[in-house]
C-alpha positions in Angstrom: 43.7 87.2 35.7 45.5 89.7 33.5 48.3 91.9 34.7 50.1 89.7 37.4 53.1 91.6 36.5 51.5 94.8 37.9 50.3 92.8 40.9 53.2 91.5 41.9 55.2 95.2 42.0 52.1 96.5 44.1 51.9 93.8 46.6 54.3 95.6 48.6 52.8 99.0 48.4 49.2 97.6 49.2 49.8 97.0 53.4 51.9 100.4 53.6 49.3 102.2 51.4 46.3 101.4 53.3 48.5 102.1 56.6 49.7 105.3 55.8 48.1 106.5 52.6 50.9 107.2 50.2 54.5 106.4 49.3 56.2 105.2 46.0 56.1 102.9 43.4 58.4 104.1 40.5 58.2 100.7 38.4 54.7 101.0 38.2 54.6 104.7 37.0 56.9 103.3 34.5 54.8 100.4 32.8 52.1 102.9 32.6 53.9 106.2 30.9 52.5 106.4 27.1 55.1 105.6 24.7 56.2 107.8 22.7 54.4 111.2 24.2 56.2 114.3 23.6 57.4 115.0 27.1 59.7 112.2 27.1 62.0 114.0 24.6 64.0 115.0 27.8 67.1 113.2 27.9 66.4 109.8 30.3 64.8 111.9 33.2 64.9 109.6 36.2 61.9 107.6 36.6 61.8 107.4 40.1 62.9 111.1 40.8 59.0 112.6 41.2 60.1 115.5 42.5 62.2 116.7 39.9 60.3 114.8 36.5 59.7 118.4 35.3 63.6 119.7 35.6 64.1 119.4 31.7 61.2 120.7 30.6 61.2 124.2 28.7 60.1 126.7 31.1 56.5 128.2 30.1 56.0 125.7 27.5 52.7 124.2 28.8 51.6 122.6 26.0 55.1 120.4 26.6 54.7 120.1 29.9 56.2 116.1 31.6 52.9 113.7 31.9 53.8 113.4 34.9 53.3 117.2 35.9 49.9 118.3 37.6 47.6 118.0 40.3 44.7 115.2 41.0 42.5 115.2 42.7 40.9 112.0 44.1 37.6 111.3 46.0 36.3 108.5 47.2 33.2 107.8 49.2 34.0 106.2 52.7 37.1 104.2 54.6 33.9 102.1 56.2 34.5 99.7 53.1 37.4 98.0 52.8 37.4 98.0 49.0 37.1 101.8 49.4 40.7 101.9 51.1 42.4 99.7 48.8 40.7 101.7 45.8 42.1 105.2 46.9 45.6 103.8 47.9 46.1 102.6 44.7 45.2 105.5 42.8 47.2 107.9 45.1 50.6 105.3 44.5 49.5 105.1 40.7 49.3 108.4 40.3 52.4 109.8 42.6 54.6 107.1 41.0 53.5 108.5 38.1 54.9 111.9 39.3 51.1 113.6 39.9 50.7 115.2 43.0 47.6 113.9 44.5 44.8 115.1 46.4 43.2 111.7 48.2 39.6 111.9 50.0 37.4 110.3 52.0 33.9 111.7 52.5 32.3 109.6 55.1 29.5 108.7 53.2 28.1 112.0 53.3 27.6 113.9 50.2 27.6 117.0 51.8 31.0 116.1 52.9 32.4 115.0 49.4 31.2 118.4 47.6 33.0 120.3 50.1 35.7 117.8 49.9 36.1 118.6 45.9 35.2 122.5 46.3 38.5 122.3 47.9 40.2 120.7 45.3 38.9 122.7 42.7 39.8 126.0 44.8 43.5 124.0 45.4 44.1 124.3 42.1 43.9 120.6 40.8 44.0 119.9 37.1 41.8 116.7 36.9 39.1 115.3 39.1 38.8 111.5 39.6 35.0 110.8 41.8 33.7 107.7 43.3 30.5 109.4 44.3 28.2 108.7 47.3 25.4 109.5 45.3 25.7 109.7 41.5 23.1 112.3 41.6 24.2 114.7 44.3 27.5 116.7 42.8 25.3 118.8 40.0 26.4 122.1 41.9 30.2 120.9 42.3 30.0 119.1 38.7 29.0 122.3 37.2 31.7 124.2 39.0 34.6 122.2 37.5 33.0 122.3 34.1 33.0 126.0 34.7 36.7 125.4 35.7 37.5 123.6 32.5 38.4 120.9 34.8 38.0 117.0 33.5 36.2 114.5 35.6 36.6 111.1 35.2 33.6 109.0 37.1 35.4 106.5 39.2 33.6 102.9 39.7 30.1 105.1 40.2 29.0 106.9 37.4 27.8 110.4 38.1 24.9 111.9 36.6 26.3 114.8 35.7 27.3 116.0 31.9 30.4 117.6 32.9 31.8 113.8 33.2 34.5 113.4 30.8 34.6 109.7 30.9 33.8 106.9 33.5 35.7 103.7 34.7 34.3 100.5 36.5 34.2 97.1 36.0 31.0 95.8 33.7 28.7 95.8 36.5 25.5 94.4 34.8 28.3 91.9 33.9 29.0 91.3 38.1 25.7 90.1 38.7 25.0 88.2 35.6 28.0 85.7 37.1 26.5 85.5 40.5 22.9 84.4 38.8 25.3 82.2 36.1 26.9 80.8 39.4 23.8 79.9 41.5 22.4 78.4 37.7 25.5 76.0 37.6 26.0 74.9 41.2 22.2 73.9 41.3 22.1 72.7 38.3 18.9 74.4 37.2 18.9 73.4 33.6 18.2 70.0 35.0 15.9 70.6 37.9 13.3 68.8 37.1 10.7 68.9 39.7 12.8 70.2 42.0 12.6 73.9 43.6 15.0 75.9 45.4 14.3 78.5 47.7 16.3 82.2 47.0 16.6 85.1 49.0 18.1 88.3 47.3 19.9 91.5 49.1 20.8 94.4 46.8 23.1 97.2 47.4 23.0 101.2 48.0 20.2 102.9 46.4 22.4 106.0 45.6 24.8 103.9 44.0 24.2 104.2 40.5 25.8 100.5 39.9 23.5 98.6 42.4 20.6 98.3 40.0 23.0 97.3 37.3 24.5 94.7 40.1 21.3 93.9 40.6 19.3 93.1 37.4 22.6 91.1 36.4 21.5 88.8 38.8 18.0 89.2 38.2 18.1 88.6 34.7 19.4 85.6 34.7 17.6 83.6 37.9 14.6 85.1 36.5 13.5 82.7 34.1 14.0 80.0 36.5 11.7 81.6 39.4 8.9 82.3 36.1 9.5 78.1 35.7 8.8 77.6 39.5 12.5 76.2 39.4 13.3 78.6 42.1 11.2 80.8 44.8 11.4 83.4 46.7 9.6 82.7 49.8 9.6 85.8 51.0 8.3 87.3 48.0 10.8 90.1 47.9 11.9 91.2 44.9 11.6 94.4 44.0 14.9 96.2 43.8 13.6 99.0 46.4 12.7 96.0 48.6 15.8 94.2 48.9 18.3 97.6 49.0 21.1 97.9 50.9 21.4 101.9 52.2 25.2 102.6 52.3 25.7 98.4 51.6 25.8 98.7 55.6 26.7 95.1 56.7 24.2 95.6 60.0 21.3 96.4 57.6 21.3 93.7 55.5 21.9 91.1 58.8 18.8 92.9 60.4 16.7 92.2 57.5 18.6 88.8 57.0 17.1 88.3 60.6 13.9 89.5 59.4 13.6 87.4 56.6 14.5 84.3 58.4 11.7 84.7 60.9 9.2 86.0 59.3 9.6 82.7 56.5 11.7 80.3 57.6 11.5 79.5 60.8 9.3 76.7 60.8 12.2 75.0 58.9 11.7 75.5 55.5 14.7 75.2 53.5 16.8 77.8 52.2 19.5 77.0 49.3 20.3 80.3 48.2 21.1 83.7 49.2 21.8 86.1 46.4 24.5 89.4 47.6 25.2 92.1 45.4 28.4 92.6 47.4 30.6 91.1 50.5 29.4 94.0 53.1 26.3 92.9 52.8 27.2 89.1 52.5 29.0 89.3 55.8 25.1 90.3 57.5 23.5 88.0 55.5 26.2 85.3 56.7 25.7 85.7 60.4 22.2 85.8 60.3 22.1 82.3 58.4 24.7 80.9 61.1 22.5 82.5 63.8 18.9 82.8 62.9 18.7 80.2 60.1 16.6 76.8 61.7 17.7 74.7 59.1 20.6 72.2 58.5 21.7 72.6 55.4 24.7 74.8 53.7 23.3 77.9 51.9 24.7 79.0 49.0 25.6 82.8 49.3 27.3 85.1 46.9 29.2 88.3 46.8 31.4 91.0 45.3 34.8 92.4 46.4 37.0 90.0 48.0 37.1 91.7 51.2 39.6 90.0 53.8 36.5 89.1 56.2 34.8 87.2 52.9 37.5 84.9 51.5 37.8 83.8 54.9 34.4 82.6 54.9 34.6 81.3 51.6 37.3 79.2 52.7 35.3 78.2 56.0 32.0 77.2 53.8 29.7 80.5 55.3 30.1 81.9 52.0 29.9 80.5 48.5 32.0 83.3 45.9 32.5 86.4 45.4 32.9 88.7 42.5 36.8 90.3 42.6 37.2 93.3 41.0 40.8 93.8 40.8 40.8 97.4 41.3 45.0 98.0 41.3 44.0 97.1 37.6 41.2 99.8 37.6 43.9 102.4 38.7 46.0 101.3 35.9 43.4 102.4 33.5 42.4 105.5 35.4 45.9 106.7 35.5 46.4 106.1 31.4 43.0 107.6 30.9 43.9 110.4 32.7 47.5 110.7 31.5 46.0 111.2 27.6 43.0 113.2 29.0 45.8 116.1 30.4 48.1 115.8 27.4 44.9 116.6 25.0 45.2 112.9 23.2 42.3 111.6 21.0 40.9 109.1 23.6 39.5 105.9 21.9 38.9 102.0 21.7 42.7 102.1 21.0 43.3 103.5 24.3 42.8 100.0 25.9 46.0 98.6 23.7 48.3 100.4 26.2 47.6 98.3 28.8 47.7 94.2 29.3 44.4 94.0 31.0 41.0 93.2 30.0 38.9 96.0 29.1 36.1 97.4 26.9 35.6 100.6 25.7 32.0 101.3 25.4 29.9 103.8 24.1 26.5 103.1 24.9 25.4 101.8 27.7 25.9 104.5 30.7 24.1 107.4 30.2 25.2 111.0 32.6 21.8 112.5 31.0 18.7 111.3 29.1 20.4 110.8 25.5 23.8 112.0 26.6 26.0 108.5 26.5 29.3 108.5 28.7 32.2 107.0 27.0 33.3 104.2 29.3 35.9 101.9 30.4 34.6 98.8 31.5 37.2 96.1 33.4 36.3 92.1 33.4 35.6 90.4 36.9 36.6 87.1 38.3 34.5 84.3 39.9 36.7 83.5 43.2 35.6 80.5 44.8 37.1 77.5 47.6 38.5 76.5 44.4 40.3 79.2 43.1 42.0 81.2 45.4 45.5 80.9 44.2 44.5 82.8 41.5 44.1 86.2 43.8 47.8 85.3 45.4 48.6 85.4 41.8 47.8 88.5 41.7 50.9 89.4 44.1 48.1 91.7 46.1 47.2 88.7 48.6 49.5 86.3 50.5 48.0 82.9 51.7 48.6 81.7 55.3 49.4 78.0 56.7 45.4 77.8 57.6 44.4 79.0 54.0 43.4 82.2 54.8 44.1 85.4 52.4 45.6 88.4 53.7 47.0 91.7 52.0 50.4 91.4 50.5 53.2 93.0 52.8 
């Protein structure tokens, strides 16, 4: 994995940030300050003195305001999933370290509350919005308000279906599912299966999350040739996204559906070989159902995504087989660089990728905020994590490994 140096710098921040919601990290801010920025014509302003970052700037010269001046609104969907706590903490830390004032909110998976949170940010005079939407199609009113106020919007991780969005920062969502599908193909050696038939089930994500179909389609497109050939069999017959989707990525909802599938189609001892889960919170529910309700004696291959601590424990214990890891500290780095360029009025194109040592692509074709309106996107590359390469997570500096082999957030 790349950006290991940043990972080490952020490791000490991670746990404190998750607990307290804020802190400082001047070194990370220095690493990502754009080289040659006019704001840095000041005489070696102290990088860690965030509160005084703009003292040497010419009064009233807004065009030459220091890169770290301004207020950033960060709207996260919920604190009920581990990954959004991480995202919120990393973003808050990165922007504070770079000298910005931040307003960070979590909206309890309530779209109405998220609208109110963002409206409050606009009223509070934010200069830029970073939004991980609960529902990518439920923010039209407040997005129009942001556009009217000339406030740029970065859709973070989840695309917002409104043309007020300036840029989209995420991981390559289709590739997440594709990696899950390819993992299944490799683990079961489906290319050489012959007459062998493997049974598979699917659990997808939240229909309100624009990413969920990308994850699911990446996996399904990879596995469908084997389903069509009869090498893979979906015993329940449930392959339609809407049928296998899980509202709010809820663990209990995934658990309940998995129990129903197991009792309806596998109670007679029919062997289940694979359960493809789009993320870790749904994988937790599926794993619980298999542990308590599956009549078979074989080990079921279970996929996931995010690298949540409970799932990493399950991987160590052999309950979950893999997760697709998305280093959200890197996502925060890309978002910070993009925000700095936006606020500085710089031309934004593929050259921005060269400012950070992270595997990332600039994409102007894959995502639309409305029909025909392409949204320029910065897409990071995820990684497959199994029991065999858990050390890769430790190497980022964001996790530590105990004597029992379990991983936890670095502190």
